[in-house]
N, C-alpha and C positions, 0 to 999 in steps of 0.2 A: 169783594163787594164793590170796589171802585168801578169795575167794569159794568156791573148791574146798575149802579147809580148813574153812570154815563148814558146807558141805554134808556133808563127811565126819563132822564132829562131830555135826551134827543127825541124820544118817541112821545113825550108829553103824557106819561102815565104815572100813576101814584104808587102802585103796590108791586112788590117783588113777584107775587104770583102772576101778575099780568105779563111780566117779562117771560116767565116760564111758559105760559100759555101761548104767547106770540111765537116763541122759538119752536114750540111743539107744532103749531100750525104751519110754520115755514117748512119744517122737516117732513110732516105728513104730506103736505102739498107737493113738495119736490119728489118724494118717493112715489106717491100715487101717480103723478104725471109721467114719471119715467116708467113705472110698472105697466101702465095701460097703453102707453104709446105704441109699443111694438104690436100688440094684438089689433089695435085699430088699423095700423098700416097693413097688417096681414089681411084683415077683413076687406080692405080697399084694394088688395092685390098690389100693393106698392112694396117692391123688394129691390135689393141692390142688383139682382140679376136683370130686372126690368129696366131700371133707370141708371144703373151704374152706381158706384159708391158715392160719388159726389152728389148726384141727384137725390139718392135715397136719404143721405144724411141732411141735406138741405131741407127736404120736405119734413123729415122727422123733427129737426130742430124747430122749424116753424110751427109744426103741429104741437109740440111740447110747449112752446112759448104761449100759444093761444090757449091751450088747455090749462096751463098753469095760472093764467090771469083769472079765468073763471073759477077755477077750483080754490084759488087763494081767498077770494071773497066768500065763496061758499063755506069753506072750512072755518074761516074767520067768523062767519055768522053762526055756524054750528057750535063753536067754542065760546060764543058770547063776546067776540071782539070785532063785530061787523064794522063799527065806526072807524076803528083803527085801520083795518084792512081796506076799506073802501077809500079812505083818504090816502093810504099808501099806494093803492092802485091808480088813483087819479094822478098822483104826483109822478109815478113811473110813466104813465102814458103821456103826460105832458113832456117829460124829458126826452122821450123817443119821437116826439113830433106829432102825436095824435091828440093834440089839445082839443080839436073840434069835436071829438067824440065824448069828452067828459065835461065840457063847459056848456 
């Protein structure tokens, strides 16, 4: 329970169920982004044969990163934690230097 209490304090939430919901949203978002990334690249005809291994994985990682950002807020909203995930998203975008897009 010490770990859960640290998360509750760090994330400024009150209930244990909120921690569970937030962790579920993170896992669903990551799994979904990974699962749909390859079909999207196939649809766009982006393969390692076309671009080489380095180009393919660079584009795939960038695509997954962008998709993850949108899906994180969407799944957060779907599970009733929009405020938490929108604040989390803004904080992450500021840290990677995209502050002008969130302020």
